[in-house]
C-alpha positions in Angstrom: 0.0 -0.2 0.2 1.8 3.0 -1.5 -0.8 5.7 0.8 -1.1 5.4 4.2 -4.1 3.5 4.7 -7.4 4.3 6.3 -9.3 3.3 8.9 -13.2 3.1 9.5 -15.6 1.2 11.0 -19.3 -0.7 9.7 -22.3 -0.6 11.5 -24.7 -3.2 10.8 -24.9 -3.0 13.5 -25.3 -6.3 15.7 -27.2 -5.8 19.2 -28.6 -8.7 20.6 -32.5 -8.9 20.5 -34.6 -8.3 23.6 -32.5 -5.6 25.0 -33.7 -1.7 25.1 -33.5 -0.8 21.4 -33.8 3.3 21.8 -30.8 2.3 24.1 -28.8 -0.1 21.9 -29.2 3.0 18.7 -28.2 5.1 21.2 -24.9 3.4 21.8 -24.7 3.6 18.2 -24.1 7.0 18.4 -21.6 7.3 21.4 -19.4 5.1 19.1 -19.1 6.9 16.2 -18.9 10.0 18.7 -16.0 8.3 20.0 -14.2 7.1 16.9 -14.6 11.2 16.1 -12.2 12.0 18.7 -10.1 8.6 17.8 -9.6 9.7 14.8 -11.4 6.9 12.4 -11.4 8.5 9.0 -15.0 6.5 8.2 -18.0 5.1 9.4 -20.6 3.5 7.3 -23.8 2.7 8.6 -26.4 -0.2 6.9 -29.9 -0.9 6.5 -32.0 -3.3 7.7 -35.6 -4.1 8.1 -36.1 -7.6 9.8 -34.6 -10.2 12.0 -34.8 -8.0 15.1 -30.7 -7.2 14.8 -29.3 -4.9 12.7 -32.1 -2.6 13.9 -31.3 1.3 11.5 -33.9 1.2 8.9 -33.0 4.6 7.3 -28.8 5.1 7.3 -29.8 8.4 6.3 -31.6 9.1 9.1 -28.9 8.1 11.5 -26.2 9.6 9.7 -27.9 12.7 10.0 -28.1 12.5 13.9 -24.3 11.1 14.0 -23.5 14.3 12.2 -23.7 16.8 14.4 -22.6 14.7 16.9 -19.2 14.4 14.8 -17.1 17.3 13.2 -14.7 15.0 10.6 -15.2 11.4 10.6 -16.6 10.6 6.9 -19.9 9.0 7.5 -21.3 6.6 4.6 -24.7 4.6 3.8 -23.2 1.1 4.4 -25.4 0.3 2.4 -28.2 1.7 0.9 -30.5 -1.5 -0.2 -31.3 -0.1 -3.6 -34.2 -2.5 -4.5 -35.7 -1.2 -1.9 -35.9 2.6 -3.3 -37.2 4.9 -6.0 -34.2 6.1 -7.2 -35.2 9.7 -7.5 -36.2 9.7 -3.6 -32.8 8.1 -2.3 -30.6 10.2 -4.7 -32.2 13.0 -3.2 -32.0 12.4 0.3 -28.6 12.1 0.1 -27.9 14.5 -1.8 -29.4 16.8 0.7 -27.4 14.2 3.7 -24.2 16.0 1.6 -25.5 19.4 1.9 -25.8 19.0 6.1 -23.1 17.6 6.4 -20.9 20.1 3.9 -19.5 17.0 2.3 -18.6 14.4 4.6 -21.1 11.9 2.9 -20.0 8.6 1.1 -22.4 6.3 -0.5 -22.3 2.3 -0.1 -25.3 0.1 -2.5 -26.2 -2.8 -2.5 -29.1 -5.3 -3.6 -30.2 -5.9 0.2 -28.4 -8.3 2.0 -31.2 -10.3 4.5 -33.7 -12.8 2.9 -36.5 -11.6 5.3 -36.5 -8.3 4.2 -36.9 -8.7 0.3 -39.7 -11.1 1.2 -42.0 -8.8 3.3 -41.8 -5.9 0.1 -42.6 -8.8 -2.8 -38.8 -9.0 -4.6 -37.7 -12.0 -5.6 -33.8 -12.9 -4.9 -32.5 -13.5 -8.3 -33.5 -10.0 -8.8 -32.4 -7.9 -6.5 -28.8 -7.6 -7.9 -29.9 -6.8 -11.1 -32.8 -4.3 -9.3 -29.6 -3.0 -7.8 -27.9 -2.6 -10.9 -30.6 -0.7 -12.2 -31.5 1.3 -9.7 -27.6 2.3 -9.5 -27.0 3.4 -13.1 -30.4 6.0 -13.1 -29.3 7.3 -9.4 -25.6 8.3 -10.5 -27.6 9.8 -14.2 -30.0 12.3 -11.6 -26.4 13.1 -9.7 -23.9 13.6 -12.2 -26.5 15.3 -15.1 -27.9 18.8 -15.7 -30.3 17.5 -18.2 -33.6 15.6 -17.5 -33.0 11.9 -17.1 -35.5 9.4 -18.0 -36.2 5.2 -17.5 -39.0 2.8 -17.7 -38.1 -0.4 -15.9 -40.8 -2.9 -14.7 -40.2 -1.8 -11.2 -39.7 2.6 -11.4 -40.1 5.0 -13.3 -38.6 8.4 -14.1 -40.4 11.1 -16.5 -38.0 13.7 -17.1 -36.4 13.9 -14.0 -34.1 15.9 -12.1 -32.7 17.0 -8.6 -33.0 21.0 -7.4 -29.2 20.7 -6.3 -26.1 19.4 -7.0 -24.1 17.4 -4.7 -22.6 18.8 -2.0 -19.4 17.7 -2.8 -18.1 18.1 -6.1 -18.7 16.8 -9.0 -20.2 14.3 -7.0 -20.0 12.0 -3.6 -18.3 8.5 -3.5 -20.0 6.0 -4.7 -18.9 2.3 -3.3 -20.4 -0.7 -4.0 -20.9 -4.0 -1.8 -19.2 -7.0 -2.7 -19.4 -10.3 -0.4 -18.8 -13.6 -2.3 -20.5 -13.4 -5.7 -18.8 -11.1 -8.9 -22.5 -8.7 -9.0 -20.3 -6.3 -6.7 -17.2 -5.9 -8.8 -19.1 -6.2 -11.7 -21.3 -3.0 -11.3 -17.9 -1.5 -9.2 -16.3 -1.6 -12.8 -19.2 -0.4 -15.4 -19.7 2.5 -13.3 -16.3 3.3 -12.0 -16.9 2.9 -8.2 -14.9 2.2 -4.9 -15.7 -0.8 -4.0 -16.8 -2.1 -0.7 -15.2 -5.8 0.3 -18.3 -6.6 3.0 -16.8 -10.1 3.3 -12.9 -10.1 2.6 -12.3 -12.0 6.1 -14.8 -14.5 5.7 -13.6 -17.9 3.8 -15.7 -17.3 0.4 -14.8 -13.9 0.7 -11.2 -14.0 1.3 -10.5 -16.8 -1.3 -12.6 -13.7 -3.6 -10.8 -10.9 -3.1 -8.2 -10.9 -6.0 -10.6 -12.5 -8.8 -12.8 -9.4 -8.0 -10.2 -6.9 -8.6 -9.6 -8.4 -11.3 -13.1 -8.6 -12.1 -13.8 -4.8 -11.4 -11.2 -3.9 -13.7 -11.7 -6.2 -16.2 -15.6 -4.4 -16.5 -14.0 -0.9 -16.1 -12.0 -1.2 -19.2 -15.1 -2.3 -20.8 -17.2 0.4 -20.0 -14.3 3.3 -20.1 -13.7 3.7 -16.6 -10.9 3.2 -14.3 -10.4 1.1 -10.3 -8.7 2.6 -8.2 -6.9 0.0 -4.4 -7.2 3.9 -2.3 -11.6 3.5 -2.7 -11.4 -0.2 -1.8 -12.7 -0.8 1.4 -12.0 -4.5 3.3 -14.3 -5.5 6.3 -13.1 -7.6 9.1 -14.3 -8.0 12.6 -11.8 -8.0 15.6 -11.9 -7.4 19.1 -8.2 -6.2 21.0 -6.8 -5.6 24.9 -4.0 -5.3 25.9 -3.6 -9.4 26.1 -5.2 -12.7 24.3 -6.1 -13.9 27.4 -8.2 -10.5 28.4 -9.4 -10.5 24.7 -10.8 -13.3 24.9 -12.3 -12.9 28.6 -14.5 -10.2 27.1 -15.8 -12.0 24.6 -17.4 -14.0 26.7 -20.0 -10.9 27.2 -21.1 -11.3 24.1 -19.5 -13.4 21.1 -21.9 -16.7 21.6 -25.1 -14.9 20.7 -24.0 -13.1 17.9 -22.4 -16.4 16.2 -26.4 -18.1 17.1 -28.3 -15.1 15.6 -26.0 -16.1 12.1 -26.1 -19.3 12.3 -30.2 -19.4 13.3 -31.5 -16.0 11.7 -29.5 -14.2 9.1 -28.8 -18.0 7.8 -25.1 -17.0 7.0 -22.5 -19.7 9.2 -19.8 -17.7 10.1 -18.3 -20.1 13.1 -19.2 -22.9 14.1 -22.0 -24.6 16.1 -21.4 -24.2 19.4 -22.3 -21.5 22.3 -19.3 -22.0 24.6 -17.2 -18.4 24.0 -13.1 -20.1 23.7 -14.3 -22.6 21.2 -15.8 -19.5 19.0 -13.0 -17.5 19.7 -10.2 -20.9 18.7 -11.6 -21.3 15.6 -12.4 -17.7 14.2 -9.6 -16.7 14.9 -7.9 -19.7 13.5 -9.4 -19.1 10.3 -8.7 -15.8 10.3 -12.1 -14.5 10.3 -11.3 -12.6 13.2 -8.5 -11.3 15.4 -9.7 -11.9 19.5 -6.4 -11.1 20.4 -3.8 -8.0 20.4 -2.8 -5.1 19.1 -0.6 -7.0 16.8 -2.2 -9.7 16.4 -4.6 -7.2 14.8 -1.8 -5.6 12.5 -0.9 -9.0 11.3 -4.0 -9.7 9.8 -4.3 -6.2 8.3 -0.8 -7.4 6.8 -2.4 -10.3 5.6 -5.0 -8.7 3.9 -2.9 -6.2 2.0 -0.7 -9.3 1.0 -3.7 -11.5 -0.5 -5.6 -9.2 -2.2 -2.9 -6.2 -3.5 -3.1 -3.3 -1.7 -6.4 -1.6 -0.5 -7.4 1.5 0.7 -9.0 1.0 4.1 -10.0 -0.9 6.5 -13.4 -0.6 7.9 -13.9 -2.8 11.5 -17.2 -4.5 12.0 -19.0 -3.8 14.8 -20.5 -6.1 16.9 -21.4 -6.0 21.2 -18.9 -9.4 21.6 -17.7 -7.1 24.8 -19.3 -4.9 27.3 -19.3 -1.1 26.3 -16.4 -0.7 28.2 -13.7 -3.4 26.3 -15.4 -2.4 22.9 -14.1 1.1 23.6 -11.0 0.4 24.4 -10.8 -1.9 21.3 -11.0 0.9 18.9 -8.8 2.9 20.9 -6.0 0.2 20.8 -6.6 -0.3 17.7 -6.3 3.6 16.7 -3.0 3.8 19.4 -1.3 0.6 18.3 -2.1 -0.5 14.7 -2.8 3.0 12.9 1.1 4.3 12.6 2.3 1.1 11.3 -0.2 2.1 8.1 -0.1 4.9 8.2 3.7 5.8 9.4 2.7 8.4 11.6 5.3 7.3 14.8 8.3 6.7 12.4 9.9 10.1 12.7 8.8 9.6 16.5 10.4 6.7 17.0 13.3 7.4 14.6 14.5 11.1 16.4 14.3 8.5 20.0 16.2 6.1 18.4 19.1 9.2 17.6 19.6 10.4 20.6 20.0 7.1 22.5 22.9 6.4 19.7 24.6 9.5 20.4 23.5 9.6 24.5 27.0 9.1 26.0 28.2 12.2 23.6 25.2 14.2 24.6 25.8 13.5 27.9 29.8 14.0 28.2 28.8 17.8 27.0 25.9 18.7 28.9 28.4 17.0 31.8 31.5 19.3 31.2 28.9 22.0 30.2 27.7 21.6 33.9 31.2 21.7 35.2 32.5 24.6 33.2 29.2 26.8 34.9 30.7 25.9 39.1 34.2 25.6 37.8 33.1 29.6 36.3 31.2 30.2 39.2 33.7 29.6 41.9 36.3 31.9 39.5 33.7 34.4 39.5 33.7 34.2 43.9 37.5 34.3 43.7 37.9 37.1 41.9 
């Protein structure tokens, strides 16, 4: 990676069903405020409508609330499920949010993740990726063109449509397409020259697909006269770190088993073995490379592994979770910022070099300083004698 790596959070969010949802959403806002103070670059917030865990129905509304509590962190939809919305209305809301945040918005898009959401909306799963691409084409035309846009599909119509406002960011805020295992995301990113948001980068299938995904995106970009930029490629993976691996493993006894059970029994994704033992889960997730439950050194090694396998990317997003209690969770993000960021951003190299230089020349400096003290003493006595 030639440029400093950016860091952020991918906030689905995940909250165990049955708890106070108002307080859970408040913790999410508190977390983004905490990350803003720590110097995280980006926060991406998801859209879900069922299954009881992922509680944010409108990332735009949530990000508007987060914007008022933060000053510098970029705020992205992670992701807006395009088949669920009329493209004109979604484009209009994103432009409004771009103005309200003075240009801190990013627009992550996808076909929709939870089958239960699509079922309630009467959308056939096999249509979702096609609908996403149809919608994205229309949205980008609305955002980038001053001329009226007309489109007719079997699920939306645009008739001489134009937005009242241009985006605050010129010519437009960044757009990124979600990717997990299928090539649909990379194909759309390449066609439109968008960024790539690899949500399943550390899962078994997602990790294996990283190289081929980038190749698919570049091939499609060349076909459509676009270019792909690795600095706009974001990889997502879960981490929880503490001062020691033993402490990190103790921390995740709080909620790791509940999280694994949600994916095993509700979200229909097998991300961990079928056990409720937090220790066994931590062993398996660390061994597979899916997650890091350990120390900042282990987190840095994970990022280095991803960089080597992918060929380079622009940002690492920690998949947010509540494996640990709020205090330990916030501490994990702080340790990542304090000890992992500098390794990939070069912010501490000069301080380390200065320390090493001073240590190397310490005898010389101490000798000169001691001689100066002795001279001052001698000069004082000489003056008194005179």
